[in-house]
C-alpha positions in Angstrom: 61.2 163.1 92.8 58.3 163.0 95.3 55.1 161.1 94.9 56.9 158.4 92.9 55.6 155.2 94.4 52.7 155.0 91.9 51.0 156.6 88.9 52.9 159.2 86.9 55.8 159.4 89.3 56.5 155.7 89.2 56.1 155.6 85.4 58.5 158.5 85.0 61.0 156.9 87.4 61.0 153.7 85.3 61.6 155.7 82.1 64.4 157.8 83.6 66.2 154.8 84.8 65.6 152.5 81.8 65.8 155.0 78.9 68.0 157.8 80.2 70.4 156.1 82.5 69.5 158.4 85.4 70.0 157.8 89.1 66.6 158.6 90.7 65.8 159.2 94.4 62.3 157.9 94.5 60.4 160.0 97.1 57.5 158.3 99.0 55.6 159.2 102.1 55.1 155.6 103.0 58.3 153.6 103.2 56.8 150.2 102.5 55.0 151.3 99.4 58.2 153.2 98.4 60.3 150.1 98.8 57.8 148.1 96.6 58.0 150.8 94.0 61.8 150.6 94.0 61.7 146.9 93.4 59.3 147.5 90.5 61.7 149.9 88.9 64.7 147.6 89.4 62.9 144.7 87.8 61.8 146.7 84.8 64.9 148.8 84.3 67.3 146.9 82.0 69.3 150.1 81.5 72.2 151.9 82.9 70.3 153.9 85.6 69.6 153.2 89.2 67.1 154.1 91.9 67.1 154.6 95.7 64.2 155.2 98.1 63.9 158.5 100.0 61.1 158.7 102.5 59.5 162.2 102.4 56.2 163.7 103.3 55.9 167.1 101.6 53.1 168.2 103.9 55.5 168.1 106.9 58.3 170.6 107.5 60.1 168.1 109.7 59.9 165.3 107.1 61.2 167.4 104.3 64.1 168.8 106.3 65.0 165.3 107.5 64.9 163.9 104.0 67.1 166.7 102.7 69.6 166.1 105.5 69.7 162.4 104.7 70.1 163.0 101.0 72.9 165.4 101.5 74.7 162.7 103.4 74.2 160.2 100.7 75.4 162.6 97.9 78.6 163.4 99.8 80.7 166.5 99.4 81.0 167.9 95.9 78.1 166.0 94.4 74.9 167.6 93.3 71.4 166.8 92.0 70.6 167.5 88.4 66.9 168.1 88.8 64.0 168.2 91.3 60.5 167.0 90.2 57.8 168.2 92.5 55.2 165.5 91.7 53.6 164.8 95.1 50.0 166.1 95.4 46.5 165.3 96.5 43.1 166.0 95.0 39.7 164.4 94.3 38.4 161.2 92.9 34.7 161.4 91.8 32.7 163.8 89.7 35.6 165.2 87.5 34.0 164.4 84.2 30.8 166.2 85.3 33.0 169.2 86.3 34.7 169.3 82.9 31.5 169.1 81.0 29.9 171.9 82.9 33.0 174.0 83.0 33.0 174.1 79.2 29.5 175.6 79.1 29.4 178.1 82.0 31.8 180.4 83.8 29.4 181.1 86.7 31.4 180.7 90.0 28.3 179.8 92.0 27.4 177.1 89.5 30.9 175.6 89.6 31.1 175.8 93.3 27.9 173.7 93.7 29.2 171.1 91.2 32.6 170.9 92.7 31.5 170.8 96.2 29.7 167.6 95.3 33.0 166.4 93.7 35.0 167.4 96.8 32.6 165.7 99.2 33.5 162.3 97.7 37.2 162.6 98.8 38.5 162.5 102.3 41.1 165.3 101.9 40.1 168.6 103.4 40.8 172.0 101.6 43.5 172.6 104.2 45.2 169.3 103.4 45.0 169.9 99.7 46.5 173.4 99.9 49.2 172.3 102.4 50.4 169.5 100.1 49.9 171.0 96.6 50.7 174.7 97.3 53.1 174.7 100.3 54.8 171.3 99.6 56.8 172.4 96.6 58.1 175.4 98.5 59.2 173.2 101.4 61.1 170.9 99.0 62.8 173.8 97.1 63.9 175.5 100.3 65.5 172.4 101.7 66.9 170.7 98.5 67.9 173.7 96.4 71.4 173.9 98.0 72.0 170.4 96.6 70.9 171.3 93.1 73.6 172.2 90.6 73.7 175.8 89.4 72.3 174.9 85.9 69.9 172.3 87.2 66.2 172.1 86.6 63.0 172.1 88.7 59.8 170.7 87.3 56.5 171.4 89.2 53.7 169.0 88.3 50.5 171.1 88.1 47.1 170.5 86.5 44.8 171.9 83.9 42.6 172.9 86.9 45.0 175.8 87.5 44.0 177.7 84.3 40.3 176.8 85.1 40.7 178.5 88.4 42.0 181.6 86.6 38.9 181.5 84.3 36.4 181.8 87.2 38.1 184.6 89.1 35.5 187.4 89.4 37.6 190.5 88.8 40.3 191.7 86.5 42.5 192.5 89.5 42.2 188.9 90.7 43.1 187.6 87.3 46.1 189.8 87.0 47.4 188.6 90.3 47.5 185.1 89.0 49.5 186.1 86.0 52.4 187.3 88.1 55.2 185.6 90.0 54.4 184.7 93.7 57.0 184.2 96.4 56.3 181.7 99.2 54.9 184.6 101.3 52.6 185.6 98.5 51.5 182.0 98.1 50.8 181.8 101.8 48.6 184.9 101.8 46.6 183.4 98.9 46.3 180.0 100.7 44.7 181.7 103.7 42.2 183.4 101.4 41.3 180.3 99.4 41.1 178.1 102.5 38.7 180.5 104.2 36.1 179.7 101.5 36.0 176.1 102.6 35.4 175.0 99.0 37.0 171.9 97.6 37.3 173.2 94.0 39.0 176.4 95.1 41.4 174.4 97.2 42.5 172.1 94.4 42.4 174.3 91.4 43.7 177.3 93.4 46.6 175.2 94.7 47.6 174.4 91.1 47.2 178.1 90.0 49.5 179.1 92.9 52.0 176.5 91.8 52.3 178.1 88.4 52.8 181.5 90.0 55.4 180.1 92.3 57.2 178.6 89.3 57.5 182.0 87.8 58.9 183.4 91.0 61.6 180.7 91.1 62.5 181.3 87.5 62.7 185.1 88.2 64.8 184.6 91.3 67.2 181.8 90.3 67.1 181.9 86.5 69.9 184.5 86.2 72.2 182.0 88.0 71.4 179.2 85.5 68.4 177.4 87.0 65.5 176.4 84.7 62.1 176.1 86.4 58.9 174.9 84.6 55.4 173.9 85.5 53.4 171.3 83.5 50.1 169.6 83.3 50.4 165.8 82.6 46.9 165.5 81.1 43.9 163.4 82.2 45.8 160.3 83.2 44.4 157.0 84.6 45.8 156.8 88.2 44.4 155.9 91.6 43.3 159.6 92.0 41.2 159.5 88.8 39.9 155.9 89.2 36.3 155.7 87.9 36.4 159.1 86.1 37.0 157.8 82.6 40.6 158.7 82.2 42.0 156.6 79.3 45.7 157.7 79.1 48.2 155.6 80.9 50.7 157.0 83.4 53.4 156.5 80.8 51.6 159.0 78.6 51.6 161.5 81.4 55.4 162.0 81.4 55.8 163.7 78.0 56.0 167.3 79.3 58.0 166.4 82.4 60.7 164.8 80.3 60.8 167.7 77.9 61.3 170.1 80.8 64.1 167.9 82.2 66.1 167.3 79.0 65.2 169.6 76.1 66.2 173.1 75.2 63.3 175.3 76.3 62.0 178.5 74.9 62.1 180.3 78.2 62.1 180.1 82.0 59.1 179.9 84.3 56.8 178.6 81.6 53.7 176.3 81.9 53.6 173.4 79.5 50.6 171.3 78.3 50.5 167.6 78.3 51.9 167.5 74.8 55.0 169.3 75.9 54.1 172.6 74.2 54.0 175.9 76.1 50.5 176.9 77.1 49.1 179.9 75.3 47.4 180.8 78.6 50.6 182.0 80.1 
């Protein structure tokens, strides 16, 4: 699981180790922060599970390949992963409440662009960085780690409610239809170039999450027949470092509901998008 040294990822790791007896490879871009997170998990576990640090930066091809090679060596011949959780991501920090309140009263793309450009300007991640982490990152991880995943394993892609919002503001029926269909990594790459060319922070963040849902459908279509189950989820509006100061009141522990359902429960289908309550979204 990437992005597991804080927030939802750390909360989920603690729950998996403590309550489900899992062995979790805690993915962290920063080794020092990752090691501190591993210590936290070990101190709070009290269960039959365990945890190891795996340094990985999903925005770097080299880092992902290196991490996969290292993990393959640790697993040893004949051993497999049960699941992959693509949790690493980047976004914005300020202005989100203003965005949500306005988004509920207008569908004007120009209006939203103005509001969300202000939101974006408060964060130091560029549209290119957001798209590279959120949209390309999961593909990098899947390509490198899929050979280690057991045939009937599971992949959970952590998305956002901003993905459906992006769908809502697309201007034409053709654009909307495109985002209801599976997208391969090549398809995603083509859309990334289009979104990035706008230079708009909202389109980068929300577009990256919409693309992740389409990529999830592609993985389910491609690998579902062999037994793999792939899902995308939104954790909800959770109080993390990314949402600091925005008014989020739910704890990271509350943001793990849909992830755990997609990891452990019998699901109604493959390639589905689930809300923060663990129910399949009617938008898909």
